N, C-alpha and C positions, 0 to 999 in steps of 0.2 A: 217335864214329868213323863216318865216312861210308863207303859201299860204292859203288864205281864199277865197272860191268860193261860191257865192250864185247863185243857179239855179232858174229861174223864168219861169213857164209855164203858158199858157193861150192862146196859139198860135192861135187856131182857135175858140176863143170865148166860149170855154167850158172847164170844169175841170181844172181851174187855180190851181196852187200849187207852193210851194217853197221848196227848199232843200238846206242844207248848208254843204259843205265839208270844214274841217279844216285839212290841211296837209294830205289829202287823207282819212281822216276818216269822214264817214257820221254821223254828230252830230245830225241833226234834219231834219225832212221833214213832211209836212202836206198839206192837201187839203183845199182850201178856203171854200168849201161847208160846212165843219164841223163847222166853226166859224160863218158863216153868215146864217146858217140853211136854205140853198136853194140848193136843189139837183142839182149837176153839175155846180152850180154857173155861169150860162151862162152870157156872156157879162160883166163879172167882171174881175178885175185884182187881183192877189194874195197878197193883202195888209195885211190882218190879218195873213195869213200863213207866210209871210215873216217876219212880226213883231215878231211872235212867235219864229221863228228860231233864229233871232238875240238875242232876250231876253233869250231864253233857253241856248244859247251858252255863254251868258254873255259877249258879245262883243259890241263895239260901231259900229254904222253904217259906220263910216269912216274907220274902220279896214278892211273892205271888199276890196279885191284886184281886183276881177273879178266878173262881173255879166254875167252869161251865159244864153242865151235864145235859145229855140229850133225852130228857124225860121231864115232863111238866104236868101239873095238875090240869084236868079237863073239867071245866065248869059244867054244872048240872043244867045251866041255861043254854048250853050248846046242844045241837041235835045228836052229837056222837054217842053219848051213853044211852040215849033213848032208842036210837037206831039199833045199837048192839042188843039191847034188851028185847026189842020187838022181833028181830031176826033170829034170836036164840030162845024164842018162846018155849021150845021143847025141852029146855034145860032151865026150869024156873029158878033154881037156886042161883045160877050164874046171872040170869037176867035181872033178878031182884037186886043182887049184889052190885051190879053195874050202876043201878040207879041210887041205891041207898049208900053204898060204900065204894063209889067208883074210882077213887084215887088211892086205894089201899096199896097197890103195887108201887105207885110213885112214893108214897110215904115210907114204905119198907126200903125202897131203893135209896132214898135220901138219907135214911138213918145209916145205911151201909156206907154211903159216901162220907158221912160225918166221922164214922169209925175209921175209915181209910185215911182221911186227912190227919187224924190224930196219930196214926201209925207213921205218917210221912213227916210229922213234925210241923204240920200247918194247923194253926189255931182256928177251928171252925167259927169262932165268935169274931175273929178279926179279919176274916176273908169274906168277900162277897160271893155267895153261891148263886149262880145264874142258871135258872131252869129253862131250857129251850125245848119246845115241843119236838118230838122225835122226827117228824117229817120236815119240820123247819130246819132241823140240824142237817138232814140229808140234802135239803134244797140249798142250804148255805154252802155245804161242802162242794156242791156242783157249781153254783153260780159265783160265789165269792172267790173260788179258786180258779175259775175259768179264764180270768183276765179279760173277759168280754166287756167292752165299754158301751156297746149299743144296748138297746132294749133286748132282753134275752128271755126266750121261753124257758120255763123250768118244769121238768117232769121228775116225779119220784114214784117208782113202783117197788113195793116192798111186801114182806109178809104182813107185819103190822107193827105199829108203835104202841102208843097208849091205847088208842082205838082206831085211828086212821090207818089206812093201808096204801093209799095212792094219793099223790099230790100233783095238782096242776097249778101253775102260777107264772109270774114273770118277774124279772128283776130289772130295775131301772135306777140309775144313779146310786147304786149300792144298796137299795131297799128292795125287799122281797114282798110281792103282793100275791095273796092267795086267790085263786079263781075257784077251785073246787077240790074237795077231798072226798074220797070214798072211805067207808068205815067197815070194819070187821063185822060179819064174815065175807063181805064183798071185796075179796082180795085176789087179784090175779096172781100175785106172788105166792099167796097161800095155796091157791089151786095148783100151781106148778109144784109147790112143795109136797102137797098131798099125793099127786101123781108120782113124784120122785120117790116117796115112801112105797107106793104100790109097785113101783118098778124095782124095789129091792135095795134102795139107797137110803142114806140118812138125810132127812130134811135139814136144810141150812148147810149141807156139806156136799150132797150129791147132785144138785141141780145141773151143774156143768157136765156131769156124766150123762144125764138125760139128753142134754143138748149135743153131746158128742155121739150119742147113740142114734139120734134122730136121722142123720143122713143115710143110714143103712136101711131105713124103713120107708114105707109109702104112706103119706098122710091121707090119701084118698080111700084107703082100705077101711078105715073106721071113722065114723062121723062123731066127733067129740062135741058138737055144738050144743048138745043138751046140758053140758056141764056149766056153761056160762053164756050170757049174752049182754050186749051193750045196745040200749035202745033209748031214744029220747034223752040222751045225756046221763043215763044211769047204768051202772054196771051191776048185774045181779048174778051171783054164783048160786048154783043149784045145791043147796045144803042137804039134799037127800043123798048126794053122792060124796061131796068133798067139803073141806073146811068145817068139819063136824066136831061137836064136843059131846061130853056126857055119854048117855046110853046109845047114841047113834054111832059111836066109834066102833070100828072093827077091832076086835080084841084077839090077841094071839099070844100064848105063853105069858099072860099077865101084862102084856104091853098094849096100850091103846094107840090107835093110829088116827090120822087126820082124814081118813076116808071111811066109808060105811060098808056094811055087808052088802048093801044094794049095788055098790060098785063091783064087788066080787061076783055077785049074781050076773051082772052084765058082762064083765070082761074076763072072768075066770080068776084063778088063784094068783096071789101076789108072787112076783118073780123071786126066785132064790138063786144064789150062786153067781158066778162070774161071766157066764156065757150070754152074749147078746143075740138072742134068737127070736124066731117068730112065736107068738104075735107081738112080743114086747117091743121089738124094734119099730113096729108100725104104731103102737101106742105112743112111743116117744115122739115119733114123727108127727102124729096127730096133735099131741099136746103142744109141741113146739109151734105148729102151724096155727093153732087156736090162740096161743099166747101172742104171736106176731100180729095176727089179724086184729084181735081186740085192742092190743096196745096202740096200733096205728090208727084204729078208729077213734080211740079216746084222744090221742094226740091231735088228730085232725079236728075233732069236735071242739076241744078246749083251747088248743094252742095254734090252730091253723092261721088265725088272723095275725098273731105276733110273728109266726114263722114267715108269712108272706111279706110282712113289713121289714124284717131285718135278717131273717135266715139263720139266726143263732139259737142253738138249743143246748141247755145244760141238763145233764141227766144223772141221777144217783138212785140209791136204794138197791137191794139185792138184784132186782130185775134188770138193772143197768149193766150187770156182768154178763147178760145174755148177748153174746157177740153177734149172733145171727140176726137178732132183732136190730142191733146197731147197724149191721150191714144194710138192712132194708131202709133204715132211717136215712143213712148217708146217701142212698140212691135217690132220695126224694128231690125233685127239681127245686122246690122252694128252700131246701136246706143248703146253706153255705158252709156252716161249720158246726159240728157236734163236739161238745166237751163232755166226756164221761169221767166222773171222779174215779181215779184208779182204785181207790179203796171204797167202792160203792156200797159194800155191805155195812153191817153195823159197826165194824171197827172204825170206819170213816166218820162216824158221827162224833167222835172225839174232836176231829179236825173241824167238822161242821159247827158243833156247838161253840167251840172256842172262836172260830172265825166270826160267827154271828154275834157273840158277846163283844168281840173287839170292834166290829162295825157299829154296833149299837152305842158304843162308848166313843164314837167319833174317830176311831183309828182304822182306816181302811187296810185290808190285808192284801198282800202281794199275790200275783198270779202264781199258781203252783207250777214250777218248772221241772220238777223231778220228784222221785219218791225215795231217794237215798237219804233217809231221815233217822236211821237206827244207829246202833253202835258200830264203831270201826276198831280194828286191832292193828298194832304195829307188828313188824317182822319179829321184833324181840319177844312180844307176847306170843306169837305163833311158835317160835322156837321153844319158849318155856312150856307151852302146852304139849309140844312134841316130847320134850324131855320127861314130862310127868306121865305120859300116856302108856297104858299097859301094853298096847300093841307094838311098842318100841319102834316107832316110825323111822324109816330110812329116808332122811331128807338131805337136800342140798340147796344152797342159795343160787339162783340163776340171774344172769346179767340182763338179758333181753327177754322179758316175760312174754310179750305178744308174739315175737318171732318163734321162740322155742315151743310155746303151747300150740301155735298155729300148725307147726310141723307135726306135732303129736296127733292133733285132730285130723290133719290131712292124711295121715297114715291110717286113719280109720278107727282111732281109739277115742272112746268117750273120756272126758276130763271133768273132774269136779273143780269149779271155779269160784274162788272166795276172794273178793276184792272190795276194798273200801267199805262204805257204810251199808248196813242191811236195808233192804227195801221195806217200805210200808205197804200193806195191802196184799192181796192173794197171789200176785204175779211175781215170779222171779224175773228180774230185768237186768241181769248182768252184775249183781252184787253177790248173790248166793244162788248159783246156777249149776246145772250139769249140762255140759256142751257136747255137741257132736258135729261131724262134718255132714251137711245135708245132701251131699252127692255121694257119700260112701254107702254103698248098698248094704242094707240090713242093720245100720247103726241104731235106728229107732227100736227094732226088735231086741237088739242087744241090751240097750238101756232098759227096756221093759222087763226082760227076763232076768238080767243080772243085778239090776240096781233098784228099779222102781217097784218091781213086783206088782204091777197094776194091770187093769184090764187091757187086753190087746187092742181093742177098738178105739181106745182114747188117743186123740191126735197129739203130735208134738208140734211145737210152734217155731217159726223162724224169728231171729233177731237179725236186722240188716242195717247197713249204712243208709242213712235217710235218702241219699241220692240214688240208691238202688231201687227203692220202693216204687217210684213211678215207672221204672223199666219193667218191674216184675208183675205189677198189678194193673187191673183194667180201670181202677178208679184211683185218682190221686187225692189223698186226704191225710192230714197229719195223723200219725199213729204212734205216739211215744210210749203207750202203756199197755199194749196188747189188749185193748178193749174193743177192737173191731176185727172182723174177718173181711178179706177181700178175695175176689176171684183172681186166680193166678193165670197169667198168659201161658199159652200152650208151650212156647219155647222154654219157659222157666219150669213148667211141670216136669220136663225131661231133665233140666239142669239140677234141680234140688228136690227130687222125688220124696225124700224122707220127711219133708215138712209140709207136704200137700195132703189135705184131708180127702176122705172118700168122695166128697162132692166138688172137688176141684178148687177149694178155697184154702186160705191159710190165715191163722190169727197172728197178726204181725206186731213186732216192735220195730219201728223205724227210728233209729238212734241218730239224733242231731250231733254234730261235732261240739265238743266242749262240755257235754253233760256228764259223760262217764268215759274219761279219756282212755283208761287201760282197755276197756271193752271195745271202744271204737278202733283203737290201734290194732287189737287182735283181729277184728274183721277186715281191716286194711291188709293185714298180713295174709289172711285167708284168701283174699282176692288175688294177691300176688301168686299164691300157690295153686289155687283151684280155678281162678277166673270168676269166682262168685263172692261178693262181699256179704256173705250170709252165714250164720251158724244156726244149728239146731239148738234150742234152748228149752230146758225144763227145770223145775225148781229143785234145789239141793235138799232133798229129803227122801226118805223111803215112804212107801204107802202107809197112810194112817198116822204119819208123824208130821209135826209142824216143820216149816222151813228151818234150816240151820241158822243159828245166831252166832255162836262163838267158835274159835278154833277147836276147842274140845268137842263141841257138838259135831263139827265137820269130821274130826278124826274118828269119833264113835260111828258115824254113818259110813265112813270110808271102810273101816274094818268090819262093819256089819254087812258089806255088799261085795260084789265082785269087781268093783272099780279098781283100776290099776294106777291112775294118776290123780293127784290132788294138788292144786296150786293154791297157796294162801299167801297173798301179797307176793313177795318174790321167793317164797320157800316152796320147793317142789318135793312132794312126798310120793315115792314110787314103791309099789309092791313088786320086788324081784328077788 
């Protein structure tokens, strides 16, 4: 008997996605935003992504045994709803609602899922719907995908799920044991999100920009400790400043924010525009420092014993995409290996919920070896897209893709690179990327000005052959998914200056042989030409748009930017 589990996320109205496990193997996974061309696909359900998974696996909708969702009812007998009500006493309508009608969002979500299943041709009465608590789905996406066999510490830091915001536990023999959860408004992820809004970015979208801004500032200039503390095993956020609701919210032009007027009285007006200047760079640095300090204190308090025992940690939730925190965790003596779920944000809960449901039904899931889980396109489909495109692309088929593209890169040109299956998660990892030569002076600025149209202070990242990583970095640790930053050795700072951030670090993808062959071969060719088996890699999209999915998307982006080269499979499109 085979077991087919479809995971569907979209739990809190952003980042809907779908993932399909067949007998413990992750066959396909994709985010809705890529198909509907709307970043984060807010308030949508994962229809196109689920349809893709079903079609890619070549199964019928009625073959699905279980639909797993990362959202579950929270019992009134648990402390969660009571804690929420007590901490939000100043908004009595919300507080009372949490106690009296605390699972309303879950019920609404489940009815949307039932509607979605009908659209997909799945009979909701004939399929088992498995509700998995949001933070358990995050935990499963980290632990069950890590491949760790020993007892494993599990950490989840997020904005919030149903009520929980932070998860500590451990995994053993495929089972997840909960040690501690914190509950909204006591959310470190929520606090980071509120400061993200204050710094002029969108919550759930701009947190990595705050992290990118932080190295330009001095964290000692402003003391942010009044915003949150961790004492005697409890995290408390100061809701006079952040994680606020109702009347406490700062309002501007009809929009309510997650910080209060009191924060503005203390720090001054909310940042506007694209410039990273004072004092905002120092605020970013202070927030990042507080986030790291509290995360590490909580990790030590709840997971220290497990880490000293086996040294394995699995981490997910939006906070796990904070690569600077991950760098600090990796530096810990007791830590032997950290696995960060590459899709740590809410999109990854589709994988987590499905993996959890599979494990609960006695089918163990495989270690996650890569993120190339989306659609792929043949050269014929690429040619057909070129033939139909209004830009009348000038294309030709090339024999040796890695060698020809390496030469174009080595000559100092950025190239749009579209190969194989689309990546799952927020990072471009050589499926849908814009590449540059990291030793070509000014290439990062060129990509920023001509193509990405994004803030100048945001770093670009290197992809490299896995054997190059130990030569380039001061710490040797697997880095397949760009979820860690490492300190770059001085010699390499001079060799690949375009991918080293302001603070001397780089967020790296160290690619193992056999995982993404065309990309690996390209880097081998780069090594022959430049002496460095490294490329500059950023996602194939323009600012504010989701990553490219199809050849038509790639052509639209290509003609909407100053890019001159686009390679899709073995079809090279050139503007000349």
